[in-house]
N, C-alpha and C positions, 0 to 999 in steps of 0.2 A: 414378793409379787409387787409390792407399791414401788418400790425402786426399779423393777423390769420395765413397769407402763410410762413409767417415767423416764425413762435411756430412751424406750422407744418412742416418746413424743417429741423429745429433745433432738433425734433424730430425724424424725419424718422433717421438724422445724428446721433441720440443717438441709435436708436434702431440699424442702420448696423453697429454699430463700437463695439457696445454691440456683439452684433450675430458674428462680426468677433472674437470680443476677448477671447467666448465663444467656437467658431470653432478652433481656436488656442489654448487655454486651454486645449480641448480634443484632438488635434492630437498632445499634448505633454504626454496625458497618458501614460503610459507604454502600451507594445500592450500582456501582460501576458493574457490568458484568466481567470486566478484563481492563485494566490501566490505559487509556487513551492512546490511540494512533496519532500521530503529528506530521499531516503529508503536506508534502510540498508541493506549490503551484503557482508557477511566476515568481512574484516576489513575496509571495503570503504562504504562510502557514494555514491549512485547515486542520483544525483539531476535531475529530470525529471521535465522541463517545458515546457508547453503548450502556443505556438505562432506562428501558420501559416502562410505562406508569409512572414518568418521574419527570421532574421541575430541575432543569438543570444551568446554572450559570458559571463564568468562570470568572477568577478576578488574576489580571498580570499586575503587580503594585498596586498601587490605588486605584485601577481602574476595574470595574464588573462590568461582563461582554455578558448579555442573552441572545439566543439564538432564535429570536421572535419572529415571525411570520408577520408581516405587518403589525405588529403591536401584540399578537396572540402568542404566547410562552408557549410552546408544542409540548404536550405531555401523551400524544398517544402511539407516535410515531417511536422507534427504538432507537436511534440513532440521533445526535444531536450535534450537528457543522457549527463552527465557530473559526471562524476567517478573521487572521489576527497576521496584521502588518510583520514580517520576517525582525525588520530591528527593534519590532517593541518586545517579541517574545528572547530574544538572545541577547538583549542591553538588561534585562529581567533575570534571566538563566533561570527561570521557577516558573509553576505557575498552578493557582488551585482550582479544584471542582467542588462545585456545591451543589447538592442533590438536595431534592427535598421529593418525598412519596406524592401522588395523588390520586387517592383512592377513588375517588368521584369528580367528575367533572358536571358541575351542576350549573344551571344558569345563575343561582342568585346563589352566596354564601356554600365556594367551592369548599368540599369536602378535602383538605390539604392536611396534613399528619406538622400538629401545633408546634412540637419540639425546633431548637434553630434546626437551619440546615445539619448537614453530614457533609463533611470537606476531608478532603484527600488534596495533601502534595506533592507536586511532580519537579526535581530540577531536570532541567532541559541543556543539553549541550549542543553548542551548533556546531558547524563543520570546522574541523582545522586548516590552518593554511598550508600546511604539509604534513605526509605522512599519514593521508587518508586513505582508512581501513573502510571497503565496502563489502556486505555481504548480499548474494544476489541469491536470489527464489523464484522460480516458479512451477507451474505444474505440478504443484502440491494435491490438486483434483482429492478434496476433502480432507487431504492427510494434516494433522497436525503435530505430531508429538515429534518425530523423526524429523522435521524440516527444522523445528523450532532447538532440536540438541543440533543439528549440524552449522546454524547459525550461532550458538550461544557457547560450541567446542570453539571458534576459530578467537574467542576472547572481546577484547574491545572491537565493538564496528562504532564506526564514527557515520554513516549510512544505512539504509536497509532501502533494496529494492523488489520490490513485490510486481514479478513480472507475466501475471496474465496465469489461466485457466489454475487458480486458487480453490475454485468450485468445480465439480466435475459436469454439470448443469445443474440449471434454474427452477428445479422444480419445487420450493416450498421455500417460506419468506425466509425463516432459517438460515438458508444458503447465501443470501444477499450481505449478513452479517458477516461470514468467515473472512474475508479481507483486513476486516477490523478485528477480529480476535485471534489473526495471527500475527498482524504488526503491535499489537497490543502486547501480546504474550512477548515476543520477539523484542522488541523496544523498551519496554516498559515505561514506554510514552516519553523518553529521555532524549530519543533522539531522532532528526528528521528520517522520514520514510518519502518513496519513490510510487507509486501504483501504477501497474498498466493493463488497461483489458484483454483477457484473451478470448481466445474464440468459441470456448467452450462456455465461456459467460454471455454467449450466444444463445446459447440452447434453455429451452425451457421456456411454461408460459411466465414466470419471473424474470426474463431478462431485459425487459424495458424498463424496470426501475433499478439497473445498475446502478445508475450515474446518482440515484439518490442515496446509495449508501456508500459511494467512494468519493475521491477528489477530485474534481473536475473544473472545467474553465468554460462558465456559464452554460454546462452542462454538457460540455463538448470535451471525451474523452481525449485528445490530445492537445498538446500543450508545451511552454517552456517552463524551465526551471533553472532558478541562480542560486547555488549555494555556496560562499564563499568562492575558491577559485575555479568552480566548478559550472560550466553551463551546457544542461541539457534539452534535446529536443527529444519528447516524447509522442509517440506516432501508433496511431492504432491503423491496424489492416482491415479491423472485423473478420468474416467468416474467414476461413483460411481452403474456402471451394470458390465452386462459381455458383451463382446467386440459383440459375435454371434450375441447378441438382432438385428431384420430385423429394428427396429428405427434408429440403426446408419449405417446402408447403407455400409458395411465393411470398415468404412471412418476413423477408431481407431484402436491402436494396444496399448490398455494403461495395456496388461495384459507384453509386452515387457517392458513397459516405470516402470511399478514398478518393474521391475528385476530390471531394471538401478537403481531404487530408492536405492534399498534394497543394492546393489553391494557399491551405496554410502557411506550407513551408514557404510558398514564395515570396507570401507578406512576408514574414517570419525573418527570410534571408536578405529582403530589400531592404528591414530596416536597418538588418547588422549589428543587432543589440548581440551577439554573441562576441563582438570585437571591443567589447568596455575593456576599461584597465582592470588588472585584477581577475581576468578570467587566464589561467593556463591550461586547463582541458578541456576540451568538448569531447561530448558523450551524444547519441545517438540512442535510444532505450525504445524497443517494440516485443514484442511477446513475437511475433514471428518473423522469423528473419526473411524477409521480403527479397531479398537480394537470390538466396539460395532457390526461391519460385521460379525467378526469372530464369533461371539456366534448368531447374529441373523442367521445367514444360516446354523445351524448344521442339519437343518433338510430337506433341499435340497441338494440334492446330486452333483449338476451339481453347483450350486455355491457354495457349500463345497471346492470342487476340483479347482474351479478358486480362491477363495481367501485364497487360503492357505500360499499366498504370504504375506498376512496379519499377518499370525500368528508366519513366519518367522519373520517379523519386531518388533510382537508384543516381544516373546524368546531375540531378542537384544538388545532391549531398557532393559526389566526387568535385563537380566545378566551383561551385559554393561557398562549401563548409567545409568541407575536410577534415570530418571528426577524427578524432582521438582512439575513440574506441565506440563499438555499437555492441548490446547486451541485448543480448533474446534468449526464448526457452523454446517453444513446442516441439522440438524434434526428440525428446524424453532421451537426450544424449549430450555429454559434455566432450565439447570439440574448440576448437578458433580454426575458422572460415576466415579465409582471403581469395579471393579472385581477380580476374582483370577487371570486370565490368564495377566491383567494388573493393578498391583495392585500401581498404581499413582493415582493421580486426575485427571480425565477429566475433565476439565470446559467446558461445550457445552453453548457457550455463546452468542447466540444472535436469539430473537422470533420477526419475522415480522409479526405482528399481524394485526386485519382487517381495511381496509382502508387505512391511512397512520400510524397507531401507531408502535413505534417498541421500541425492549427492548434490550440495550447489556450490556455487561458485566466491572465493574469497577471493578478492582484488584489493591491491594496496599499488597506493598512487604513492610513486617517489621521484622526487624531481621528473626526469625525462626518463622514466622508463614504468611501468605498469606492471607487478608481478602475479598473474594471476594462479591459483590454487582450487584443483576441483577438490572439496573435499566431504566426505560424509559424517554420517548421525555420530558417528563416535570420535572424527575429529581426525581421522586418518586422511592424510594426501595423498591423493588417486595422482595426481600429477601435478607440475609442475614449469609455467614458461614465461619468461621474462619478455614483453616487449615493448619493443626502445619507442619513447614519443617524441616526437619534433618540439623544440622549443618555439612555443607562443610568443 
């Protein structure tokens, strides 16, 4: 009996010691929801880290970066944004995320966790100069698993494009995080990501906060990107219907927004940065295939007048940019469009099927051709098209 009691006490000691060790091990895990998302905007990377109630900073080489707001390191918001010059991250090839939990932010003697910061390192791979592998996803509408599987089934990816409607509607704060979650889980924080807003991200009471949780150019969701030999013009159409519809309840002004996008396009094309040495591929990325809206609305006079602006977009791109490829979503289909009005390949690259099925677009840029494969969550190639590219 005596030995039985001793054995029981010994077992209990082992249990509590093990549990304590597991608790300590768990407490030492990084405080990130998912790996960071390294979004490309202009000639900088905006690294977005999801870590609520946490102080976060980065280290690249010997340099530390904080996301301070006028000197205050944020802890209440769930997303932390770090703006890093591209050459800094690409030269280092890796970065480290440091997190410190902040239980209570008092006026004096703030309650922070006293132990050393938890940290996790990520390797980073810049865009290669040739044989570039891109995976395009849009219209996931709150799905995660099958779009992730579709991207991962393609093997090595050099660039991820999240092209809008990642959420179905913005009705809670959690949905604001979905682009970062999807980008982080697919990329593992190790490759560049380009993001556009879709029309569904304009719907719901949290729609006005999208730019706080996604990459942007001083708050604007349209911008250019330079990644190695790729130059991209990222556009934003706003809603896909006219502002006056009762369903919007006077809550949008996308007509003015699209005019501002047009003025930005003119400014960018006047500057001619897309002609810089080393650029071999010019792309336009936009959730809505706006050229198809121009053609579709010819019979509807009201819609035609409202969307004359898209005709100006098309003319500007046709006469001054001559993009090699345009990547779009929105149509819940996979196809390649071309028209007299917009005589460039428009890759509509996502089809959310019934249930959890999902098809995206795997694009390989090889010398003077683009190989476009529409692939599903099991890696099945549904179709393959070779698009000749003109020599830059």
